[in-house]
C-alpha positions in Angstrom: -16.2 -12.4 -8.9 -13.6 -9.2 -8.4 -11.4 -9.5 -5.6 -8.8 -6.5 -5.3 -6.3 -7.9 -1.6 -5.1 -4.4 -0.2 -2.6 -4.3 2.5 -2.9 -0.8 4.1 0.1 0.3 6.7 0.0 3.0 9.0 2.6 4.8 10.9 2.1 7.6 14.2 3.8 10.3 13.4 4.2 11.8 17.2 4.0 8.3 18.4 5.0 5.1 19.4 2.4 2.8 17.6 1.2 1.4 14.1 -1.4 -0.3 12.6 -1.4 -3.1 9.3 -4.2 -5.3 8.4 -5.4 -6.9 5.5 -8.2 -6.2 3.5 -10.1 -8.3 0.8 -13.0 -7.4 -0.9 -15.7 -9.8 -2.6 -17.9 -8.3 -4.9 -21.4 -10.2 -7.0 -23.6 -7.2 -9.0 -24.1 -5.0 -6.3 -23.3 -7.0 -2.9 -19.5 -6.1 -2.1 -18.5 -8.3 0.9 -14.7 -7.6 2.9 -12.6 -9.7 5.0 -10.5 -8.0 7.5 -7.9 -8.6 9.9 -5.5 -6.5 11.8 -2.5 -6.2 13.6 -1.8 -3.4 15.8 1.9 -2.3 18.2 -0.3 -3.4 21.1 -0.4 -7.5 19.9 -4.1 -7.0 19.4 -5.6 -9.2 16.2 -8.9 -8.2 14.7 -10.6 -9.9 12.4 -13.5 -7.6 10.8 -16.3 -9.0 8.3 -18.6 -5.7 6.2 -21.4 -6.4 3.9 -22.0 -3.0 1.1 -25.1 -3.0 -0.8 -24.0 -0.4 -3.8 -25.1 1.7 -6.1 -23.5 4.6 -8.9 -24.6 7.3 -6.6 -25.6 5.0 -3.1 -24.1 2.2 -0.8 -25.2 1.3 2.4 -23.1 -0.5 5.1 -22.6 -2.4 8.0 -20.1 -4.5 9.2 -17.7 -5.2 12.6 -14.1 -5.1 13.0 -13.8 -6.9 16.0 -16.1 -10.5 14.8 -14.6 -12.7 18.0 -15.7 -10.1 20.3 -18.8 -9.7 18.5 -19.5 -13.5 19.3 -18.2 -13.8 22.6 -21.0 -11.8 23.9 -23.7 -13.7 22.3 -22.3 -17.0 23.9 -23.9 -18.1 26.6 -20.8 -19.9 28.7 -18.7 -17.1 28.1 -16.4 -16.3 31.1 -14.7 -13.4 29.0 -14.9 -10.1 31.4 -14.8 -7.5 27.8 -17.2 -9.2 25.4 -19.3 -6.6 23.9 -20.9 -5.6 20.7 -18.3 -4.0 17.7 -20.5 -2.6 14.7 -21.3 -0.1 12.4 -23.9 0.9 9.7 -23.7 3.6 7.7 -25.0 5.1 4.5 -23.6 7.2 2.1 -25.1 9.8 -1.0 -22.7 10.6 -4.1 -23.5 13.8 -6.0 -22.6 15.1 -9.3 -21.1 13.4 -12.4 -20.8 9.2 -11.7 -17.8 8.6 -11.0 -16.1 6.2 -13.7 -12.6 4.2 -14.5 -11.0 6.8 -17.0 -10.4 3.9 -19.4 -14.3 3.2 -19.3 -16.0 6.6 -19.0 -19.0 7.5 -20.9 -17.5 11.1 -21.2 -13.8 12.2 -22.0 -13.3 16.0 -21.4 -11.0 17.0 -23.6 -9.5 19.5 -21.7 -12.0 22.3 -23.6 -13.5 23.2 -20.4 -12.1 24.5 -17.5 -12.5 23.2 -13.7 -13.4 25.1 -10.7 -10.1 25.7 -9.3 -9.4 26.8 -12.9 -11.9 29.6 -12.7 -11.3 31.1 -9.4 -7.2 31.8 -10.2 -8.3 33.0 -13.0 -10.7 35.4 -11.6 -8.2 36.2 -9.1 -5.5 36.9 -10.9 -6.9 37.4 -14.2 -3.9 39.7 -16.2 -5.6 42.8 -18.3 -3.7 44.2 -21.6 
């Protein structure tokens, strides 16, 4: 089990607003569970959850950012007029080499190969002696 708590703060540049979120990931093998608590300048608290199935080249995820609002939608005795389902679902595919942590990488570039932008820069501004 691997846990990674994160605090995320976002401030609007041109407007008077901010968001703050505490995000915590738990993973077990290829399953990732995420718990989220957020607060904004409108004094609104939100709680959310996400389930993600992750492989080296693809991810599938489903979740919600407003658990209480989604649960109140299914409550027949609820008198809240703003009930509704808030959910998201997604799929992500990765192309190219598998991204690994540099400390445990199976391939370590030694600096001999040039990257795309380096080749492009040298192709445009190549010195001719």
